Structures are given as structure tokens and as C-alpha cells.
C-alpha positions, 0 to 999 in steps of 0.5 A: 566850421561855421565859427571859423567862417564867421571869424573870417567874415568878421576879420574881413569886415574889419579889414574892409572898414579900415581900408574905407576909412583910410579912403575917406581920410585920403579923399577928404585930404585931397579935396582940402588940398585943392581948396588950399591951392585956390586960396593960397596960390598967390602967396605961393607964387611970390614966396617961390619967386623969393626963395629960388632967386640965385645969381643966375636965375632969370625972371620972366623979363629976361634979367637976372633975379638977383645979380648982386645977391641982393634981395627983393622985398615981398611987395617989389616981387608982387609989383613985378608980377602985376607989372609983367603978367597982370593979376593972372600972373599970380595964378601961373601954374596953378592947374599944375599945383592943383593936380600935384596937391590933389595927388600928393595929399591923397597918396600921403594920407592914404598911406599915412593912415594905414601905416599909423594904424599899423604902428598903433596896433604894434605899440598898443597906442599913439606915440609921437615917435610912431607918428613921426615915422608914419609921416616920413614914410608916407612922404617917401611914397608919393615922391616918385610922382609928385616931384616932377610936378614940383620941378615943373612948377618952379620952371613955370614960375621962373618962365611963365611965358611958356605953357606947361607942356612946352615947359616939359618938352624944353626941360626934357630936350635940354637935360633928359627925362631925369631932370624932372627928378632933380631934387628927389633926394633932397625932397626925401631928406625934407620928409621930416617936415610933414612928419613933424607937422603931423606928429605935432598935430596929432599930439595936440589933438590927443591932448585936447580930446582927453580933456573931454569928460567922456573921451573916449567914446565909441562913435567916431565924431566924439574923437574928431575936432571941430573945424575951428579946433583943427584949423588952429592946431593945424596952423601951430603944427605947420608953423612949428615944422616950417621954422625948424626946417626952413633953411633946408627948404630954401636950400632945396630951391636953390639947389634946383636953380643952381644945378640949372644954371650950372653954377654948382655941380651935384656931388655924387654918392650915397650922401650926396643929398645931404652934401648937395643941400649943405653946399647950396646953403653955403652958396647962400650964406656966402652970397647973402649972409645968414639972413639969406637962409631964411628969405621968404620965411614969413611968405612961407609961414603966411602961405603954409600955416593958412594952407595947413590950417584949411587942410586940417579943418576940411580933412577933419570934418569931411573925413567923418561925412565920408566914413559915414558914406563909405561905411553906411554908418551914422556912427561916423557923422558929425553930431550937431 
């Protein structure tokens, strides 16, 4: 009947609109991810060098990075990079990182938006637990493609004299294709970090929006933050998540390098990811003490909070513009 046709068209329209909103969020996040790489990559290089130091890892100059288990200061690492590679040394692997971030952010936020909306429909509204679940599942969705980029990036940071293609070829020749996926399960365990970040951000955002006298309003711009607000909340959310899980982030870097050096044989079995992460943490504790688990924390906070703040600020506003373009509606455009 005509009524049934109208209902089907209306349902299809809602599905299409939701898909376009998810696409707008994903594209905006991907653009934001690339911009954050351009701004924060030098800090990323220094942080990765500090975090990945182990008794067997060699620097670009061919000597052990930390033969005695001691630590190099941020300034010392930066000076070493400048002395050996010059200013361009702070951008070794930046192309790989930009591609990884563009793909990762697109996949993450496309899946996150869809799962989060579905969970909200089931629960009848927003909840911290549902946002955590959406964040974890979204992180798992992109790992099969993003982990090889991450493995490659760590190799480039530790061996900057090799090109990206040569690094991949050397790695595959030495240990096989599956070595590109070293640390996949550890990354899966660490999916809790972006989940904490996004759930914290959404909770703070909702709290802030509820203070607006006319919240909620029908147009999308009324449920969005300003760039400044998104910047601050993004920084707070990322700092919170980073402090909570940093020992595991450190252990994941160490695990990759310890396996490459042959200093530790990976455990097998269903609980292997957790076992291996904790064995890497025990190695750090034995060599460097408790403080070793937090080496690189300040560099990570400086990079990650700035990166997340920029990403959320760009994502919050650019998503509105893209929704207006994709949906052909002025309701989504930011109000002056």
C-alpha cells in the first residue's frame, strides 16, 4: 500500500542519514588525525625512542640505547637525533604515521559512531558503560590494518637509515609476514585506553551541554561544542586515559623490542597477551625500577593530550560542516 511504501522510504531515509552522519564523523576524524601528526610528530619520535629503549635495542648510531638499563633524558634524546639526523630526523617515518592515523581514525570513528548509536537505541540514552564498550569494539575493528603500520613505525624510529619499503622487506625476510602483526593481542588489550578517553569525553560533553538553557534543541549545532571546549575536554580525557594505562603502553613498546632482540620468548596460549605484557613490565622493573614503567610519561602526555585536543576540536566542528554537505541540510551547520 501507499502507506507501507511511505514507511519504507522513511526508514530508508533514516538509515541513509545515519550512515552519512557516521561518514561525516569518520572523515572529520581522519582529517584531524593527519593534522595532529603534522603538529606533534617530533614529540612522538622522542617519546618512542625513550619508551622503546631496552638492553638490546640499538640506536641509529649502532650502539645499545640503554646497555646499563639507565635512562636518557628527553633533552639528551632530542640532541642525539639532531646530531645524527638533523632537523629532518624528527620526522623519520612521518608519512607512515600520517597514513596510519588517517586510516585508523577513519575506521575507529566510523565504527564507533555506528555502534554507539545502536547501543544508545537499546538503552534509551547515553551511558558511560555503553560508550566504553563502543570504544573497545571500535579499536578492535581497525587493528588488523593498523598494527602493521605501528610495527613498521617502531622499526623506522630505531633504524632511520632504512626506507619504509626496505624496512618492511628486511622484517619479512628475517621473521616472516606475521612479524608485522607482533603485538596485535597487546594492542587489543590496550583497546581500553581509547575507550576510557572517548567515554570520558562524551560524559564531560553531555554534562556541559546540559547546562545550556535550551538543551536539547532540534538542530545538530546545538548539541556540539565549540572548538575551544572540545580542545579542553579532549585534552583532559586523553590525559586521564594515558595516566591509567601508561605502564601497559610502555610494556607494549618493550615487548616488541625484546622479541626482536631475542631477550624474551613470547608465551603461548589464550592468556598470552596479558602474560607477555606483564613479563615485559617485570623486565622493566628488574632493570630500571618502578620509575622505568613511567619513562616517557611526560613526553606521552605532552604529545597525546595535544594530539587528542586538536583531534577532538577539529572533529567536533568539521563533522557539523560535513553533515551539512552530505545531508544537504543547513540544520547541521555551526551557528555564527
